[in-house]
VEXSE-986746 format. One record per residue (C-alpha): residue number from 1; residue in three letters; x, y, z negated. Coordinates in Angstrom, 2 decimals, decimal comma. Each point is the difference from the previous one (the first is absolute). Example, Ala and Ser with C-alpha at 12.3 -4.5 7.8 and 13.67 -1.06 7.14 Angstrom:
<nodes>
+-----+------+---------+---------+---------+
: seq : type :      xx :      yy :      zz :
+-----+------+---------+---------+---------+
:   1 :  Ala :   12,30 :   -4,50 :   -7,80 :
:   2 :  Ser :    1,37 :    3,44 :    0,66 :
+-----+------+---------+---------+---------+
</nodes>
This chain:
<nodes>
+-----+------+---------+---------+---------+
: seq : type :      xx :      yy :      zz :
+-----+------+---------+---------+---------+
:   1 :  Met :   -7,94 :    3,50 :   14,53 :
:   2 :  Ser :    2,88 :    1,58 :    1,90 :
:   3 :  Thr :    2,83 :    1,90 :   -1,66 :
:   4 :  Ala :   -1,34 :    3,22 :    1,53 :
:   5 :  Ala :   -3,46 :   -0,69 :   -1,40 :
:   6 :  Ile :    1,47 :   -0,58 :   -3,47 :
:   7 :  Lys :    1,92 :    3,30 :    0,17 :
:   8 :  Asn :   -3,17 :    1,85 :    0,95 :
:   9 :  Ala :   -2,31 :   -1,75 :   -2,47 :
:  10 :  Cys :   -1,33 :    1,72 :   -3,10 :
:  11 :  Arg :    2,34 :   -0,35 :   -2,96 :
:  12 :  Arg :   -1,93 :   -2,73 :   -1,85 :
:  13 :  Ser :   -0,35 :   -2,10 :    3,14 :
:  14 :  Arg :    3,68 :    0,51 :    0,74 :
:  15 :  Ile :    1,05 :   -1,13 :   -3,49 :
:  16 :  Met :   -2,22 :   -3,07 :    0,23 :
:  17 :  Ala :    1,36 :   -0,90 :    3,46 :
:  18 :  Leu :    3,60 :    0,48 :   -1,15 :
:  19 :  Phe :   -0,63 :   -1,98 :   -3,18 :
:  20 :  Tyr :   -1,63 :   -2,95 :    1,73 :
:  21 :  Ala :    2,60 :   -0,01 :    2,78 :
:  22 :  Ala :    2,77 :   -0,18 :   -2,61 :
:  23 :  Glu :   -1,83 :   -2,65 :   -2,02 :
:  24 :  Cys :   -0,64 :   -2,22 :    3,03 :
:  25 :  Gly :    3,53 :    0,44 :    1,31 :
:  26 :  Leu :    1,53 :   -0,86 :   -3,37 :
:  27 :  Lys :   -2,21 :   -3,09 :   -0,26 :
:  28 :  Phe :    1,03 :   -1,04 :    3,51 :
:  29 :  Leu :    3,69 :    0,34 :   -0,85 :
:  30 :  Tyr :   -0,45 :   -1,98 :   -3,21 :
:  31 :  Ile :   -1,91 :   -2,77 :    1,79 :
:  32 :  Gln :    2,65 :   -0,17 :    2,70 :
:  33 :  Asp :    2,98 :    0,08 :   -2,37 :
:  34 :  Ser :   -1,54 :   -2,50 :   -2,43 :
:  35 :  Gly :   -1,13 :   -2,48 :    2,65 :
:  36 :  Leu :   -3,63 :    0,33 :   -1,02 :
:  37 :  Gln :   -2,96 :   -0,60 :    2,28 :
:  38 :  Thr :   -2,68 :    2,44 :   -1,20 :
:  39 :  Thr :   -0,61 :    2,87 :   -2,38 :
:  40 :  Asn :   -1,72 :   -2,50 :   -2,29 :
:  41 :  Asp :    3,44 :   -1,56 :   -0,61 :
:  42 :  Ile :    1,46 :    3,29 :   -1,22 :
:  43 :  Arg :   -1,60 :   -0,06 :   -3,45 :
:  44 :  Thr :    1,25 :   -3,54 :   -0,69 :
:  45 :  Lys :    3,54 :    0,86 :    1,14 :
:  46 :  Ile :    0,09 :    3,17 :   -2,09 :
:  47 :  Lys :   -1,12 :   -1,90 :   -3,10 :
:  48 :  Glu :    2,80 :   -2,49 :    0,62 :
:  49 :  Gln :    2,47 :    2,91 :    0,10 :
:  50 :  Ile :   -1,21 :    2,23 :   -2,85 :
:  51 :  Gly :   -2,24 :   -2,21 :   -2,11 :
:  52 :  Pro :   -3,69 :   -0,24 :   -0,83 :
:  53 :  Val :   -0,98 :    3,65 :    0,07 :
:  54 :  Arg :   -3,05 :    1,65 :    1,52 :
:  55 :  Ile :    0,97 :    0,95 :    3,54 :
:  56 :  Asp :   -1,74 :    2,62 :    2,09 :
:  57 :  Leu :    1,05 :   -0,45 :    3,61 :
:  58 :  His :   -0,61 :    3,72 :    0,59 :
:  59 :  Asp :    2,94 :    0,70 :   -2,33 :
:  60 :  Ile :    2,19 :    1,68 :    2,57 :
:  61 :  Glu :    2,85 :    0,53 :   -2,47 :
:  62 :  Leu :    0,09 :   -3,74 :   -0,75 :
:  63 :  Leu :   -0,10 :   -0,78 :    3,73 :
:  64 :  Cys :    2,91 :    2,42 :    0,53 :
:  65 :  Glu :    1,94 :   -1,69 :   -2,79 :
:  66 :  Leu :   -0,66 :   -3,48 :    1,38 :
:  67 :  Asn :    1,29 :    1,13 :    3,40 :
:  68 :  Ser :    3,02 :    1,81 :   -1,50 :
:  69 :  Val :   -1,32 :    3,34 :    1,25 :
:  70 :  Ile :    1,65 :    2,14 :   -2,64 :
:  71 :  Pro :    0,00 :    3,71 :   -0,83 :
:  72 :  Ser :    3,24 :    0,50 :    1,93 :
:  73 :  Asp :   -2,01 :   -1,08 :    3,08 :
:  74 :  Thr :   -3,14 :    2,06 :   -0,66 :
:  75 :  Gly :    0,53 :    2,29 :   -2,98 :
:  76 :  Asn :   -1,76 :   -0,56 :   -3,30 :
:  77 :  Pro :   -3,74 :   -0,58 :    0,20 :
:  78 :  Pro :   -1,90 :    3,04 :   -1,22 :
:  79 :  Asn :   -1,76 :   -0,07 :   -3,35 :
:  80 :  Phe :   -3,77 :   -0,28 :    0,27 :
:  81 :  Thr :   -2,02 :    1,95 :   -2,53 :
:  82 :  Ala :   -3,74 :    0,57 :    0,27 :
:  83 :  Gly :   -2,41 :    1,17 :   -2,65 :
:  84 :  Gly :    2,90 :    0,54 :   -2,40 :
:  85 :  Gln :    1,00 :   -3,68 :    0,13 :
:  86 :  Asp :    2,93 :   -1,75 :    1,65 :
:  87 :  His :   -0,92 :   -2,71 :    2,50 :
:  88 :  Pro :    2,02 :   -2,50 :    2,03 :
:  89 :  Leu :    0,83 :    1,44 :    3,43 :
:  90 :  Tyr :   -1,90 :   -2,77 :    1,76 :
:  91 :  Arg :   -3,25 :    1,46 :   -1,35 :
:  92 :  Ile :    0,44 :    2,95 :    2,40 :
:  93 :  His :   -1,92 :   -1,89 :    2,69 :
:  94 :  Glu :   -2,99 :   -0,09 :   -2,37 :
:  95 :  Ala :    0,36 :    3,67 :   -0,90 :
:  96 :  Ala :    0,13 :    0,93 :    3,69 :
:  97 :  Arg :   -2,94 :   -2,26 :    0,84 :
:  98 :  Tyr :   -2,24 :    1,24 :   -2,81 :
:  99 :  Gly :    0,82 :    3,70 :    0,18 :
: 100 :  Val :    1,88 :    0,40 :   -3,30 :
: 101 :  Lys :    1,35 :    3,54 :   -0,20 :
: 102 :  Leu :    3,77 :   -0,01 :    0,21 :
: 103 :  Pro :    2,42 :    2,93 :    0,09 :
: 104 :  His :    1,20 :    1,05 :    3,46 :
: 105 :  Phe :    3,68 :   -0,38 :   -0,96 :
: 106 :  Tyr :   -0,62 :   -3,57 :   -1,11 :
: 107 :  Leu :   -1,73 :   -0,94 :    3,24 :
: 108 :  Thr :    2,94 :    1,45 :    1,91 :
: 109 :  Asp :    2,45 :   -2,05 :   -2,09 :
: 110 :  Val :   -2,05 :   -3,16 :    0,59 :
: 111 :  Glu :   -0,17 :    0,59 :    3,75 :
: 112 :  Val :    3,75 :    0,54 :    0,24 :
: 113 :  Trp :    0,76 :   -3,10 :   -2,06 :
: 114 :  Leu :   -2,44 :   -2,20 :    1,95 :
: 115 :  Glu :    1,49 :    1,24 :    3,28 :
: 116 :  Lys :    3,46 :   -1,02 :   -1,25 :
: 117 :  Val :   -1,28 :   -3,43 :   -1,07 :
: 118 :  Asn :   -1,65 :   -0,50 :    3,40 :
: 119 :  Leu :    3,18 :    1,05 :    1,79 :
: 120 :  Glu :    2,05 :   -2,47 :   -2,05 :
: 121 :  Val :   -2,55 :   -2,78 :    0,63 :
: 122 :  Gly :   -0,01 :    0,78 :    3,72 :
: 123 :  Asn :    3,80 :   -0,07 :    0,13 :
: 124 :  Arg :    0,10 :   -3,36 :   -1,78 :
: 125 :  Met :   -2,67 :   -1,42 :    2,30 :
: 126 :  Gln :    1,93 :    1,22 :    3,01 :
: 127 :  Asp :    3,26 :   -1,46 :   -1,36 :
: 128 :  Ser :   -1,72 :   -3,36 :   -0,47 :
: 129 :  Gly :   -1,37 :    0,02 :    3,53 :
: 130 :  Ala :   -3,57 :    0,06 :   -1,29 :
: 131 :  Tyr :   -0,74 :    3,52 :    1,22 :
: 132 :  His :    1,13 :    1,60 :    3,20 :
: 133 :  Gly :   -1,33 :    3,53 :   -0,51 :
: 134 :  Arg :   -0,33 :    2,41 :    2,87 :
+-----+------+---------+---------+---------+
</nodes>
């Protein structure tokens, strides 16, 4: 999907595309920086670093932390509340996919934050020579 197509996509599709682009880019950076071979190696490496906890590789905040993508780079991740309950931000891809009703202002905050994460990931890929952009 081109950048123009993402900009013109419906909001839920746009959020999903931005989310998965950020997730994949963060995984790529982590694989590259850690000398890993595949995404299957990520879980093992993370457990070596932070201990035997349940790891969801969609956890975009964890992937940001592992890549030292910090709030000064992207701003703080928005809080995610649906149905009166707080949820981890990485669950937004599920909410977007399954049509969970979310407030307009929240979706705007998520889009802006994901765009910043993707920009930071793109800059780091370009700095490493892994991405040449347009």
